[in-house]
C-alpha positions as CSV (number, residue, x, y, z in Angstrom):
1,M,-0.2,0.1,-0.2
2,R,1.6,3.1,-0.9
3,S,1.2,6.8,1.1
4,R,-0.9,9.2,-0.6
5,E,0.2,13.0,-0.5
6,P,-2.5,15.3,0.9
7,I,-4.9,16.2,-2.5
8,N,-5.6,19.7,-0.8
9,H,-4.8,22.6,1.5
10,D,-7.2,25.5,2.1
11,T,-7.9,27.9,5.5
12,K,-11.9,28.4,6.6
13,V,-13.0,30.4,9.0
14,L,-16.3,29.2,10.9
15,H,-18.3,31.2,12.8
16,H,-19.7,28.6,16.2
17,P,-22.3,30.4,18.2
18,V,-20.5,29.6,21.8
19,V,-17.1,30.5,21.1
20,G,-17.4,33.0,17.7
21,E,-15.0,32.9,14.8
22,L,-12.6,29.7,14.3
23,T,-9.9,30.3,11.3
24,L,-8.9,26.1,10.6
25,R,-6.5,25.0,8.2
26,T,-7.8,22.1,6.2
27,E,-6.3,19.0,4.2
28,A,-8.2,16.5,2.4
29,L,-6.9,13.0,2.2
30,A,-7.3,10.4,-0.2
31,L,-8.1,6.8,1.5
32,P,-5.3,4.4,0.4
33,G,-8.0,1.8,0.0
34,D,-10.6,3.6,-1.7
35,P,-10.5,6.5,-3.6
36,D,-13.7,7.7,-3.5
37,Q,-13.3,8.2,-0.3
38,T,-11.9,12.2,1.4
39,L,-10.6,12.0,4.9
40,F,-11.0,16.2,5.7
41,V,-8.6,17.2,8.6
42,Y,-9.4,20.5,10.2
43,L,-6.5,22.1,12.7
44,A,-6.0,25.0,14.4
45,D,-2.9,26.5,14.6
46,P,-0.8,26.1,18.0
47,G,-0.8,28.8,20.5
48,S,-4.0,30.5,18.4
49,R,-7.2,32.0,19.7
50,S,-8.5,29.0,17.9
51,E,-7.0,26.5,19.3
52,E,-8.1,28.2,22.6
53,A,-11.9,28.3,21.8
54,L,-11.6,24.3,20.4
55,A,-10.0,23.3,23.8
56,V,-13.4,25.4,25.3
57,L,-16.0,23.3,23.0
58,S,-13.8,20.3,24.0
59,S,-14.3,20.4,27.8
60,W,-17.5,21.8,26.9
61,A,-18.8,18.8,24.7
62,A,-16.6,16.9,27.4
63,G,-19.2,17.7,30.4
64,Q,-22.1,17.7,28.3
65,S,-21.6,14.3,27.8
66,H,-21.1,13.3,31.6
67,A,-24.1,15.2,32.6
68,D,-25.9,13.8,30.0
69,D,-24.8,10.1,31.3
70,R,-25.8,10.9,35.1
71,T,-29.0,12.0,34.3
72,T,-30.2,9.2,32.3
73,A,-28.1,6.5,34.1
74,P,-29.8,3.7,35.5
75,D,-30.2,3.6,38.9
76,S,-29.2,0.5,39.7
77,H,-30.9,0.3,43.1
78,Q,-34.2,0.5,41.7
79,G,-33.9,-0.2,38.3
80,T,-35.5,3.5,37.2
81,E,-34.0,6.1,35.1
82,R,-33.1,9.5,36.6
83,R,-34.1,12.2,34.4
84,R,-32.6,16.0,35.1
85,N,-35.1,18.2,36.7
86,T,-35.6,21.0,33.4
87,A,-38.1,23.0,35.5
88,G,-37.5,26.5,36.9
């Protein structure tokens, strides 16, 4: 199997509703086993505001995932699900 060079380099500016503007470098890589598929990779420059924003999103998403696990996990003592109370 031979390695293929990236087929495309670009920079994208995206707007996220929580962290605002993100400037990301992109690379499009052809998959060696399937030329009809492409893997897109998005990277923030080290030390950039975009890298910091991605770190914030990552920690926020991880927190949301753990919160969802805690609020919908089955209660082992009663066999029921616990749900977060969303009432005011």
